[in-house]
C-alpha positions in Angstrom: 20.2 -71.4 -32.7 16.6 -70.5 -33.6 13.9 -72.3 -31.8 10.3 -72.9 -33.0 7.8 -72.5 -30.2 4.2 -73.6 -30.9 1.5 -71.5 -29.2 -1.7 -73.3 -28.3 -4.7 -71.4 -27.0 -7.1 -73.4 -24.9 -9.9 -71.0 -25.8 -11.8 -70.5 -29.0 -12.8 -67.0 -28.1 -12.0 -64.2 -30.5 -9.9 -62.5 -27.8 -7.4 -65.3 -27.7 -4.8 -63.7 -30.0 -2.3 -66.5 -29.6 -3.8 -68.9 -32.1 -0.9 -70.5 -33.9 -2.4 -73.9 -33.5 -6.0 -73.7 -34.5 -8.1 -76.1 -32.4 -11.4 -75.3 -34.2 -11.2 -78.2 -36.8 -10.4 -80.9 -34.2 -13.5 -83.0 -33.6 -14.5 -84.4 -30.3 -12.5 -87.5 -29.5 -14.2 -90.6 -30.8 -12.5 -94.0 -30.9 -14.6 -95.1 -33.8 -13.3 -92.1 -35.8 -9.7 -92.9 -34.7 -10.2 -96.5 -35.8 -10.9 -95.3 -39.4 -7.9 -93.0 -39.3 -6.7 -89.8 -37.6 -8.5 -86.7 -38.8 -6.3 -84.4 -40.9 -6.6 -81.6 -38.3 -5.2 -84.0 -35.6 -2.3 -85.1 -37.8 -1.5 -81.4 -38.4 -1.5 -80.6 -34.7 0.6 -83.7 -33.9 3.1 -82.6 -36.6 3.3 -79.1 -35.3 3.8 -80.3 -31.7 6.5 -82.8 -32.8 8.3 -80.2 -34.9 8.3 -77.5 -32.2 11.2 -77.0 -29.9 8.8 -76.1 -27.1 5.1 -75.3 -26.5 3.5 -72.2 -25.0 0.0 -73.0 -23.8 -2.5 -70.3 -23.0 -5.2 -71.9 -20.8 -8.5 -70.5 -19.6 -10.0 -71.9 -16.4 -13.4 -73.6 -16.7 -14.9 -75.2 -13.6 -11.5 -75.2 -11.8 -9.8 -77.0 -14.7 -8.6 -76.8 -18.3 -11.1 -76.2 -21.0 -12.8 -79.1 -22.8 -11.3 -77.8 -26.0 -7.8 -77.9 -24.8 -8.2 -81.3 -23.1 -9.8 -82.7 -26.2 -6.9 -81.5 -28.4 -4.4 -83.0 -26.0 -6.3 -86.3 -25.9 -6.3 -86.5 -29.7 -2.7 -85.4 -30.1 -1.4 -87.9 -27.5 -2.9 -91.0 -29.1 -0.4 -93.7 -30.0 1.8 -94.4 -31.8 4.5 -91.8 -31.1 2.6 -89.2 -29.1 4.5 -85.9 -29.6 4.5 -84.5 -26.1 7.2 -86.8 -24.6 10.2 -84.8 -23.7 8.7 -81.5 -24.9 9.4 -78.4 -22.9 6.1 -76.5 -22.1 5.3 -73.2 -20.5 1.8 -72.1 -19.7 -0.1 -69.0 -18.7 -3.6 -67.9 -18.5 -6.1 -65.3 -17.3 -9.5 -65.3 -15.7 -11.3 -63.8 -12.8 -10.3 -64.1 -9.1 -7.3 -66.5 -9.0 -6.5 -66.3 -12.6 -5.8 -69.8 -13.9 -4.1 -71.3 -10.9 -6.2 -74.5 -10.8 -6.3 -75.1 -14.5 -2.6 -74.8 -14.7 -2.2 -77.3 -11.9 -4.4 -79.7 -13.9 -2.5 -79.0 -17.1 0.8 -79.9 -15.3 -0.7 -83.2 -14.3 -1.8 -84.0 -17.8 1.5 -83.0 -19.3 3.4 -85.1 -16.7 1.4 -88.1 -17.7 2.5 -87.6 -21.3 6.2 -87.2 -20.4 6.3 -83.5 -21.2 8.5 -81.1 -19.1 6.5 -78.2 -17.7 8.5 -75.2 -17.0 8.5 -74.9 -13.2 8.8 -71.1 -13.0 7.7 -68.3 -13.6 4.0 -68.6 -12.9 1.8 -66.3 -14.9 -1.7 -66.3 -13.5 -3.5 -63.2 -14.6 -6.5 -62.2 -12.4 -9.2 -59.8 -13.5 -8.1 -60.4 -17.1 -11.0 -58.4 -18.5 -9.3 -55.2 -17.2 -5.9 -56.0 -18.9 -7.1 -55.5 -22.5 -8.5 -52.6 -24.4 -11.7 -52.7 -26.5 -9.8 -54.2 -29.5 -8.4 -57.0 -27.3 -4.9 -55.6 -27.2 -2.9 -56.3 -24.1 -2.4 -52.9 -22.4 -1.3 -54.0 -18.9 2.5 -53.5 -18.9 3.1 -55.7 -15.9 1.4 -58.6 -17.7 3.5 -57.9 -20.8 6.6 -58.1 -18.7 5.5 -61.3 -17.0 4.9 -62.9 -20.5 8.3 -61.7 -21.7 10.0 -63.3 -18.7 8.0 -66.5 -19.3 9.0 -66.8 -23.0 12.6 -66.0 -22.2 12.6 -68.7 -19.5 11.0 -71.2 -22.0 13.6 -70.5 -24.6 16.4 -71.0 -22.1 14.7 -74.2 -20.8 14.3 -75.6 -24.4 17.9 -74.9 -25.2 19.0 -77.2 -22.3 
């Protein structure tokens, strides 16, 4: 059985190489815009989420929480009717300074729980000192982080197959 996993990067930085779902064209949430009709970029994201067997979210940490870009995309995608996160398996990871993305991942778990998504409980991938884990061309060169990500993806696939 082949599973489709949608990658969502909560950062717009060039260094975020996991950019399967492009959040650039999603406007700031505006109820007046929604009343006229969902923007095409939002419909596209909702369809990708709905059609994926699971989600893999890369989240940065801004002010001890998820980025505004990621929260905005989730807010748009979760609008009724038929929000696509319900019942969806989700794994997350992220990197930053100090504690990595411990706090943003905790907030993301709260957001996903409110939407009925199933956040993978383990393993945790919180990459600290992320700036030292990549080379000058933004290639991940830290083998321990590569291994953590491989374990995370394998766990997500197993979780989604349940």
